N, C-alpha and C positions, 0 to 999 in steps of 0.2 A: 545628525551622526556623521563622523568622518568616514567619507567611503573607503578610505584603506583601510578600517576597521572591521569593513563587512566581509564575512568569510565567503570563498568560493563555494558554491551548492552544485553538487552534481546529480542531475536526475537521470535514470534510466528507463526507457521504455521497451519492455519486451513486447514483441508483436507477431502474430500469425494470422493472415487472412483477416484483418480488420478494417478493410478498406472503407466501410460505412461508417465507422466512428474515429480512426486514427487522425483525420485532418482536424477535428474538434480537439483532440487531446493535444497534438502539438502545438496548434493555434494557443491553447490556455498556457501553455509553457512560454511561448515566444511571446507572447502578450505581457508578460510579468513585469511591473515597473520596478525592477531588481537590475544592478549594474554587473553582477559578478554572478554569472552562472554559466554550467556547459550542459550539453543534452545531447544524450546518445538514443538512438532508436535501435535497438537489435531484432531484426527481422529474421524468421525462421526460415526464410524461402516463400514468401507468400505468393499465390498464382492467382489473385484476384483483384489485382489493380493498385495494391499498396505501394509496390514499388515505383511505379509510376508517381504515386502521391509524394513519396518520400524524394523523388528526384525534383520536384517541382519546386522545392524548397532550396536547392542550391545549395550554398556553403551556411546556411543560416543554423542547420543541423548536422550532427556527425552520425552517421547510420552505416549499416552493414545488412546484406540481405543473403543469408546462408544458411543450410541446414543444421540444426542444433538438437539437443536431446529435450527439448521442451521449455517452458517459461522459467524454471529455476535457474536452468543453465543458462539462459540469455540475460537474465539479471545479474549472475556473478561475471558472465563475461563483460557486460558493460560496465559493471563496478569496478572490475579489474582495470579498467581503461581511465577510469574517473580519479582526478587528481584533487577534488573537491575537500574540503576541511568538514562540510556536511554532506550527507548523501541520502538518496531517496529513490525509489521507483514509483512510476505512474502507471499502471497498466493502459492498454490501448484502445480501452471504452471509456476511461475515467478522465476527470479534468480537475486543473487547479481553478480554484477562485481567484478573481483580481485580487491583488496584493499578498498572496499567500506567501511568497520567497521573501518579500520584504519583512512580513511578520518574523518568519522564522530566522532570517538572517540576522535581524536587529536584536531579537532575543538571543541569538547564539552569542553575538558580540559583546552583550553585557552580562552574560551567565556562564559561557562554555558548557551549557547543558549537553549532556551526550545522548540523551533522548529526547524528542520534542514530539507533542502529537498535538491535535486538536479536533475541531468538531467536523462534520460530513454530512451533506444534505445527499438523498437519494435522487436520482433524475432517471427521467424513463428514456426511450429509444430516442426522442426528439429533443431531449436535452431540457425538457420542464421538469417540474416536482413531480415526485412520483405519489402517485394517491395514498399510498401507505407509509410515505417515507417518514412521516411525522412520528409514527410509533417507533420504526427502527431507531430514528436518530435520538428520540427521546429516552429510550432504553439504554443505548449507550451511554446518554449524558449520565444516566441513573447509575450504570455501572462504574462510569470512570470517578464518579465522586466517591464510590466505595473500594477504589483502588488500593488492591495489596498484591504481592505475589500469589498469594492464597487465593484470592479473588479471581485473578486472572487464570489460574489454574482450573477454577470451577467453571466462568464464564469467558469461552474463549472470545467472543465477540466484543469485548470493550473498546479496544482501540482500532478505529478505522484506518486500514492499511494506507489508502493513498493521502491520508493526512498526517502520516507519521515519518519522522527524519530521525536520522541518528548521526554520530560525529564519526570522523576517520579513527578516533582515538577507540571508540566503543567496536567499529568493525575491525580492528586489528587485534583488539581482545577478543571477540566472540567468534569471529571468523567468517567464513561464506555461508550463503542459505544452503541448506540440505539438498541437495539434486535427488534425495530419493523420495521427496516428497512433492506430488502433484499438486495438491489442494490446500495444505497447510503450511507451506513454506514460510509464510508470514507469521502464523502462530507461534511455530518452533522458534522462529527468531526473537519473536517477543517474550518467550519463556526462557530463552539462553539469555537474552539483554537484563530480564528480570533480577538475575542470579547476581548483576554487578550494580545496575542502576534502576531509579525511579523515574517513570516518564513525567515530563514536565507538561501539563496541559494549558495550552493557550486560551482554550475556552473561546475560540472563535473558529467559524467555518472557513476550512483552510480547502476541499475539495467535494467534487461531486461524484459519487459512486453510481454508475450507470446499471440499473437494473434493467437486463435484456434476456430473451429467452435461451440465447446461446452461451450464456457465462457458466462458468463452473459453478457458481453459488446456486445456479438456477436448474442445471442439468444433472449436477454429481453431488446433491447435499449428503446421501448416504455415504458415499465414499469419502468426502471431506469429514465427515464426523468419525468414520473409522479411522481415518490417518490422525486426527486429533487425540484419539485415546492411545496411537501408538507415540506419538511425541511425547504426550503428557508421562507416558511409562518410562520413556528413554531420558527424561527430564526430571525424574525423581520424585514425581507426584505421589503422595501418598493413597493408599486404598480408597478411605473415605473420600478424598478429595475427586478420585476418579468416577466414585460413585454419583457424587453430587453433579459431577460433569456431566455425566450420561443423562441425568433428569433434566438438567439444564438444556442439553441440546434437544433432546424430544419436545420440550416446550418451544424452544426456537422453531424446529422443524413445524410444529403444528402453528405457529404464528406465521411463518412464510408461507404454508399452504392457504391458509386464510386469506392472505393478502394477494394471492394469486388468483383468488376467485372473483 
């Protein structure tokens, strides 16, 4: 493929006190075999050594460290700086797989797809496959095979956030992430994208989601689920869809509790 046809991909990493993991995240981006990307790390004023790690990369990354209004605010700030045709955010404890940007860039170059996603594995604190990750991954694959805007409203967990990309065209149409959401800013965004676009599933592993005890999905699952109901109502979900979503959320919570044992 002609390199001139490959889109500029912009990646934003929101960060706050994640010195334990952020180097692996940054390295997973910088090691991509893709010639046309830009990378921003938007740090919220970390005090744990993160800034020293960011400085160690010199001009290989663009970054800032200053107080912000949280993760969603940091994502928006980074995306406002971005110039790419394709956009994404990668949290500061997750990683891209080798070849991710190439797979996404080449697919976009031939399709102009406004919403692209793929598979995701679950990794532990040391970056190894998580013992229960096969179940999470398999369930998400099952849900994606059944994708529709309706199933997205019922099952919020089908699109793996770190494996999901969208076009600048979609960003301009849908707008920024909603800063009132602390836990489901990605789900809210998928619901808004689903009003205009269908996700193109590459069916290959694009990222690793890190299961670690301090992550929001581990420490705040009840709050996450409560926010999910709010965004469903704001995005026009029907009462029966909300009821099924509650049932699904309870099942997911039970599975996560079992996996932690």
